[in-house]
LUMZA-209778 format. One line per 2 residues: number of its first residue (from 1); their letters; for each residue x, y, z of N, C-alpha, C. Coordinates in Angstrom, 2 decimals. Each point is the difference from the previous one (the first is absolute). Layout:
<atoms>
NUM	A	X Y Z X Y Z X Y Z; ...
</atoms>
This chain:
<atoms>
1	MI	0.84 -1.18 0.00 -0.84 1.18 0.00 0.89 1.25 0.00; -0.35 0.96 -0.82 0.78 1.24 -0.11 -0.73 1.11 0.74
3	IV	0.68 0.58 0.99 -0.55 1.06 0.85 0.88 1.24 -0.16; -0.62 1.13 -0.31 0.71 1.28 -0.11 -0.58 0.93 1.05
5	SN	0.87 0.68 0.74 -0.47 0.86 1.08 0.37 1.46 -0.19; -0.92 0.84 0.42 0.23 1.43 0.13 0.55 0.25 1.41
7	TT	0.31 1.22 0.31 0.67 0.37 1.26 -0.88 -0.15 1.24; -1.23 0.50 -0.05 -0.81 0.11 1.20 -0.25 -1.32 0.74
9	PL	-0.33 -1.11 -0.67 -0.16 -1.24 0.76 1.29 -0.43 0.70; 1.14 0.26 -0.61 1.28 -0.34 0.63 0.20 0.81 1.28
11	IG	-0.26 1.31 -0.10 0.16 0.87 1.16 -1.03 -0.34 1.08; -1.23 -0.22 -0.42 -1.06 -0.31 0.96 0.29 -1.24 0.81
13	LA	0.35 -1.08 -0.67 0.26 -1.25 0.72 1.28 0.08 0.82; 1.01 0.70 -0.50 1.23 0.19 0.78 -0.28 0.81 1.26
15	SL	-0.84 1.03 -0.12 -0.31 0.83 1.17 -0.74 -0.78 1.07; -0.69 -1.07 -0.40 -0.71 -0.85 0.96 0.90 -1.11 0.56
17	GR	1.20 -0.13 -0.56 0.85 -1.13 0.37 -0.54 -1.30 -0.58; -0.74 0.11 -1.11 -0.64 -1.16 -0.64 0.47 -0.22 -1.42
19	FD	1.22 0.42 -0.30 0.56 -0.18 -1.34 0.06 -1.48 -0.37; 0.15 -0.85 1.00 0.07 -1.45 -0.20 -1.25 -0.55 -0.68
21	LL	-1.14 0.68 0.16 -1.22 -0.48 -0.64 0.13 -0.02 -1.51; 0.74 0.97 -0.54 0.20 0.03 -1.45 0.69 -1.27 -0.48
23	HS	1.03 -0.41 0.72 0.73 -1.21 -0.41 -0.84 -1.25 0.25; -0.82 0.03 1.05 -0.87 -1.14 0.26 -1.06 -0.17 -1.08
25	LF	-0.48 1.12 -0.54 -1.05 -0.05 -1.02 0.54 -0.14 -1.42; 1.17 0.61 -0.23 0.58 0.03 -1.35 1.47 -0.41 0.08
27	DK	0.39 -1.01 -0.74 1.38 -0.47 0.05 1.00 1.07 -0.42; -0.36 0.77 -1.02 0.91 1.01 -0.53 -0.81 1.22 -0.40
29	IY	0.58 1.19 0.23 -0.65 1.25 -0.38 0.98 0.80 -0.85; -0.50 0.56 -1.08 0.80 0.85 -0.88 -0.41 1.45 0.23
31	IP	0.99 0.87 0.03 -0.28 1.43 0.11 0.77 0.74 -1.09; -0.60 1.05 -0.54 0.73 0.80 -0.99 1.02 0.89 0.70
33	QA	0.92 0.55 -0.77 1.07 0.85 0.53 -0.57 1.18 0.79; -1.08 0.61 -0.46 -0.58 1.16 0.70 -0.48 -0.38 1.40
35	VY	-0.55 -1.19 0.15 -0.46 -0.46 1.32 1.20 -0.25 0.90; 1.06 -0.58 -0.56 1.24 -0.19 0.77 0.51 1.36 0.50
37	QE	0.02 0.97 -0.89 0.48 1.33 0.39 -0.88 0.63 1.07; -1.32 -0.14 -0.13 -0.91 0.57 0.99 0.18 -0.64 1.37
39	TV	0.25 -1.29 0.04 0.12 -0.69 1.29 1.41 0.02 0.57; 1.00 -0.16 -0.85 1.37 -0.15 0.49 0.79 1.30 -0.06
41	IF	0.03 0.64 -1.15 0.81 1.22 -0.17 -0.62 1.18 0.75; -1.31 0.20 -0.19 -0.68 1.14 0.62 -0.73 -0.38 1.29
43	GR	-0.05 -1.30 0.33 -0.70 -0.45 1.21 0.64 0.56 1.25; -0.84 0.43 0.93 0.51 0.63 1.21 -0.12 -0.88 1.25
45	EV	-0.83 -1.00 -0.05 -0.24 -0.76 1.22 1.15 -0.96 0.32; 0.34 -0.09 1.26 1.06 -0.89 0.46 -0.62 -1.36 0.30
47	GG	0.59 -1.05 -0.53 -0.51 -1.35 0.26 -1.31 -0.29 -0.69; -0.43 0.87 -0.91 -1.26 -0.20 -0.69 0.21 -0.60 -1.37
49	AK	-0.73 0.53 -0.98 0.04 -0.54 -1.35 1.40 0.09 -0.61; 0.72 1.05 0.31 1.36 0.16 -0.53 0.86 -1.20 0.37
51	HE	-0.03 -0.36 1.27 0.77 -1.16 0.49 -0.53 -1.30 -0.62; -1.32 -0.15 0.01 -0.61 -1.25 -0.49 0.30 -0.23 -1.49
53	VT	-0.14 1.05 -0.80 0.22 -0.16 -1.45 1.47 -0.32 -0.29; 0.92 0.62 0.73 1.42 -0.25 -0.28 0.48 -1.35 0.53
55	TS	-0.67 -0.57 0.99 0.47 -1.27 0.57 -0.81 -1.22 -0.45; -1.14 0.21 -0.62 -0.85 -1.12 -0.41 0.46 -0.55 -1.35
57	TW	0.48 -1.23 0.01 0.50 -0.63 -1.23 -1.12 -0.35 -0.97; -1.23 0.03 0.46 -1.15 -0.37 -0.83 -0.66 1.22 -0.68
59	IE	0.64 1.16 0.13 -0.45 1.20 -0.71 1.04 0.33 -1.05; -0.45 0.12 -1.24 0.92 0.29 -1.10 -0.39 1.30 -0.70
61	TV	0.97 0.87 -0.17 -0.21 1.26 -0.71 0.24 -0.22 -1.49; -0.96 0.46 -0.81 0.06 -0.20 -1.44 -0.19 1.36 -0.69
63	SV	0.78 0.25 -1.03 -0.14 1.24 -0.76 -1.11 -0.14 -1.03; -0.83 1.02 -0.10 -1.06 0.05 -0.99 0.62 0.35 -1.35
65	TN	-0.44 -0.64 -1.06 0.58 0.27 -1.31 -0.80 1.02 -0.81; -1.32 0.01 0.15 -0.85 0.90 -0.81 -0.13 1.36 0.69
67	RH	1.02 0.84 -0.16 0.02 1.32 0.63 -1.09 0.92 -0.55; -0.35 -0.19 -1.28 -1.06 0.81 -0.61 -1.33 -0.24 0.72
69	RV	-0.30 -1.24 0.30 -1.25 -0.32 0.70 0.01 0.57 1.42; 1.16 -0.07 0.66 0.13 0.60 1.34 -0.31 1.49 -0.09
71	KS	0.61 0.65 -0.97 -0.18 1.45 -0.17 -1.47 0.35 -0.22; -0.71 -0.80 -0.79 -1.41 0.28 -0.27 -0.85 -0.15 1.27
73	LL	0.39 -0.90 0.90 -0.76 -0.18 1.25 0.28 1.10 1.02; 1.11 0.71 -0.18 0.38 1.05 0.95 -0.96 1.19 -0.03
75	ET	-0.87 0.04 -0.98 -1.00 1.07 -0.04 -0.98 -0.11 1.16; -0.23 -1.23 0.48 -0.97 -0.20 1.09 0.57 -0.74 1.21
77	LD	1.17 -0.61 -0.14 0.57 -0.81 1.09 1.39 0.51 0.36; 0.49 -0.40 1.18 1.39 0.33 0.33 0.91 -1.04 -0.64
79	LG	1.30 0.23 0.07 0.97 -0.87 -0.69 -0.05 -1.43 0.51; -0.11 -0.19 1.31 -0.05 -1.36 0.55 -1.21 -0.77 -0.51
81	EA	-1.16 0.64 0.02 -1.21 -0.64 -0.50 0.11 -0.32 -1.48; 0.50 0.98 -0.77 0.12 -0.20 -1.45 0.94 -1.15 -0.32
83	ET	1.17 -0.03 0.64 0.95 -1.09 -0.27 -0.54 -1.34 0.48; -0.73 -0.01 1.11 -0.58 -1.25 0.50 -0.97 -0.57 -1.03
85	IV	-0.85 0.84 -0.54 -0.99 -0.45 -0.99 0.68 -0.48 -1.28; 0.96 0.76 -0.48 0.69 -0.40 -1.24 0.78 -1.30 0.22
87	LA	0.67 -0.13 1.15 0.73 -1.24 0.28 -0.96 -1.19 0.08; -1.16 0.22 0.61 -1.00 -1.08 0.09 -0.44 -0.43 -1.39
89	LE	-0.19 0.96 -0.89 -0.37 -0.33 -1.38 1.14 -0.72 -0.72; 1.22 0.49 0.16 1.15 -0.61 -0.67 0.26 -1.43 0.48
91	MG	-0.22 -0.24 1.28 0.28 -1.33 0.56 -1.20 -0.94 -0.06; -1.16 0.53 -0.36 -1.21 -0.82 0.02 -0.37 -0.39 1.43
93	AD	0.02 0.98 0.89 -0.23 -0.25 1.43 -1.36 -0.61 0.27; -0.03 -0.91 0.96 -1.25 -0.60 0.47 -0.71 0.95 0.96
95	WV	0.79 0.71 0.83 -0.53 0.93 0.99 0.89 1.22 0.11; -0.63 1.15 0.28 0.71 1.24 0.25 -0.39 0.48 1.39
97	LM	1.00 0.28 0.84 -0.24 0.51 1.33 0.00 1.52 -0.07; -1.17 0.60 0.25 -0.11 1.46 -0.10 -1.18 0.48 0.84
99	DE	0.21 1.13 0.69 -1.04 0.60 0.82 -0.61 1.25 -0.60; 0.75 0.77 -0.74 -0.44 1.30 -0.49 -1.20 -0.13 -0.94
101	KR	-0.99 0.84 0.27 -1.27 -0.07 -0.73 0.16 0.19 -1.51; 0.78 1.00 -0.41 0.17 0.24 -1.45 0.71 -1.17 -0.67
103	GR	1.00 -0.54 0.66 0.71 -1.15 -0.54 -0.89 -1.22 -0.10; -0.83 -0.21 1.03 -0.91 -1.15 -0.01 -1.04 0.13 -1.11
105	RK	-0.45 1.24 -0.26 -0.93 0.21 -1.11 0.63 -0.38 -1.33; 1.27 0.40 -0.17 0.71 -0.31 -1.24 0.18 -1.52 -0.13
107	LT	0.31 -0.67 1.10 0.14 -1.47 -0.03 -1.31 -0.65 -0.43; -1.12 0.52 0.50 -1.32 -0.53 -0.40 -0.22 0.21 -1.49
109	EL	0.31 1.20 -0.52 -0.13 0.28 -1.43 0.81 -0.98 -0.84; 1.17 -0.38 0.52 0.91 -0.88 -0.75 -0.25 -1.48 0.30
111	HL	-1.03 -0.29 0.79 -0.37 -1.37 0.36 1.11 -0.75 0.72; 0.70 0.72 0.89 1.05 -0.61 0.81 -0.54 -0.23 1.41
113	NK	0.26 -1.18 0.56 -0.44 -0.31 1.36 0.79 0.84 0.99; -0.72 0.50 1.02 0.65 0.86 0.98 -0.39 -0.41 1.41
115	IG	0.91 0.28 0.91 -0.26 -0.20 1.42 0.81 1.05 0.75; -0.62 0.57 1.02 0.67 1.03 0.77 0.41 -0.51 1.38
117	TL	0.47 0.89 0.82 0.46 -0.37 1.34 -1.10 -0.66 0.80; -1.21 0.56 -0.02 -1.10 -0.61 0.76 -0.36 -1.37 -0.56
119	GI	0.04 -0.14 -1.31 -0.27 -1.30 -0.61 1.03 -1.04 0.39; 1.24 0.43 0.14 1.07 -0.92 0.43 -0.25 -0.44 1.44
121	LL	-0.38 0.95 0.86 -0.32 -0.35 1.39 -1.19 -0.96 0.06; -1.01 0.27 -0.81 -1.18 -0.87 -0.05 0.38 -1.41 -0.45
123	KA	0.78 -0.08 -1.07 0.45 -1.30 -0.51 0.80 -0.75 1.06; 0.86 0.73 0.71 0.81 -0.62 1.06 -0.90 -0.57 1.10
125	KQ	-1.06 0.72 0.35 -0.91 -0.52 1.02 -0.73 -1.23 -0.52; -0.48 0.06 -1.24 -0.73 -1.13 -0.58 0.86 -1.26 -0.04
127	LG	1.32 0.18 -0.15 0.91 -1.15 -0.05 0.55 -0.39 1.38; -0.47 0.69 1.03 0.42 -0.33 1.36 1.36 0.58 0.39
129	LL	0.50 0.96 -0.77 1.29 0.61 0.32 -0.15 1.12 1.03; -1.21 0.53 0.14 -0.32 1.02 1.00 -1.30 -0.41 0.70
131	PV	-0.06 0.12 1.31 -1.25 -0.35 0.68 -1.09 1.06 -0.18; 0.39 1.29 -0.03 -0.92 1.11 -0.20 0.72 1.09 -0.79
133	IR	-0.79 0.82 -0.71 0.64 1.07 -0.76 -0.37 1.40 0.48; -1.04 0.11 0.82 -0.41 1.32 0.47 1.16 0.77 0.65
135	PE	0.80 -0.62 0.90 1.11 0.75 0.60 1.03 0.47 -1.04; 0.21 -0.80 -1.03 0.94 0.38 -1.07 -0.53 1.20 -0.77
137	ID	-1.30 0.00 -0.28 -0.61 1.13 -0.72 0.08 1.26 0.86; -0.28 -0.14 1.29 0.10 1.15 0.91 1.43 0.55 0.02
139	RL	0.98 -0.89 0.00 1.39 0.44 0.00 0.36 0.70 -1.31; -0.50 -0.52 -1.13 0.23 0.67 -1.28 -0.52 1.44 0.05
141	CS	-1.21 0.15 0.51 -0.60 1.34 0.11 0.85 0.89 0.91; 0.51 -0.55 1.09 0.81 0.80 0.93 1.35 0.37 -0.62
143	HG	0.43 -0.75 -1.02 1.24 0.30 -0.72 -0.24 1.00 -1.14; -1.23 0.49 -0.12 -0.30 1.02 -1.01 -0.51 -0.53 -1.32
145	FS	-0.31 -1.30 -0.08 -0.54 -0.54 -1.24 -1.42 0.53 -0.20; -0.28 0.46 -1.19 -1.32 0.53 -0.31 -0.88 -1.16 -0.48
147	LS	-0.93 -0.39 0.85 -0.89 -1.11 -0.32 -1.44 0.46 0.13; -0.81 -0.30 -0.98 -1.41 0.36 0.05 -0.71 -0.86 1.03
149	QT	-0.86 0.64 0.80 -0.75 -0.73 1.03 -0.87 -1.08 -0.64; -0.54 0.29 -1.17 -0.83 -0.99 -0.71 0.82 -1.23 -0.35
151	VI	1.21 0.20 -0.52 0.86 -1.13 -0.36 0.38 -0.78 1.25; 0.33 0.69 1.07 0.34 -0.67 1.26 -1.15 -0.89 0.46
153	EV	-1.20 0.56 -0.02 -1.18 -0.77 0.45 -0.25 -1.22 -0.87; 0.16 0.14 -1.31 -0.19 -1.14 -0.90 1.03 -1.09 0.28
155	VL	1.27 0.40 0.16 1.06 -0.98 0.26 -0.23 -0.69 1.34; -0.36 0.76 1.03 -0.27 -0.60 1.32 -1.18 -0.96 -0.06
157	QQ	-1.01 0.35 -0.79 -1.16 -0.89 -0.16 0.43 -1.29 -0.69; 0.82 0.12 -1.05 0.49 -1.19 -0.71 0.87 -0.87 0.91
159	AG	0.65 0.65 0.95 0.88 -0.73 0.93 -0.78 -0.57 1.18; -1.31 0.28 0.05 -0.81 -0.47 1.11 0.23 0.79 1.27
161	EG	0.48 1.24 -0.17 0.27 0.86 1.15 -0.86 1.25 -0.01; -1.01 0.02 -0.87 -0.81 1.20 -0.18 -1.14 0.19 0.91
</atoms>
């Protein structure tokens, strides 16, 4: 299975100390160069995504080849989102990890499967990797993650915690 990730799910799970869930759910994750730069080069958190991305042997950074397509997506998306989507298309990704609303809309338009940080937490609970997800969602919110109350309620209901 080919999984391509944007920055936010990496940062979100690292901030929870739950980066291991990514490896438990996905054997290997590919990230474009822009996502590497956002998390490692420009990343500010100590022991967070910067550390996890640089030390995880199951995360591979890949350069996007279609720069023209990236440039065309920059009209509505940031560089990390644009490169993530183009890399997913180039690699024929099975899943794209992305939280940003505009990026998720573009993934839907392109018929690419997507899952965000909350979806990863939900999947982890469904597989017995987490006993509950409400505390994790609360911690994400306390770390400044912008999550819609409606989405939170739907995910908690799906997790049987609603």
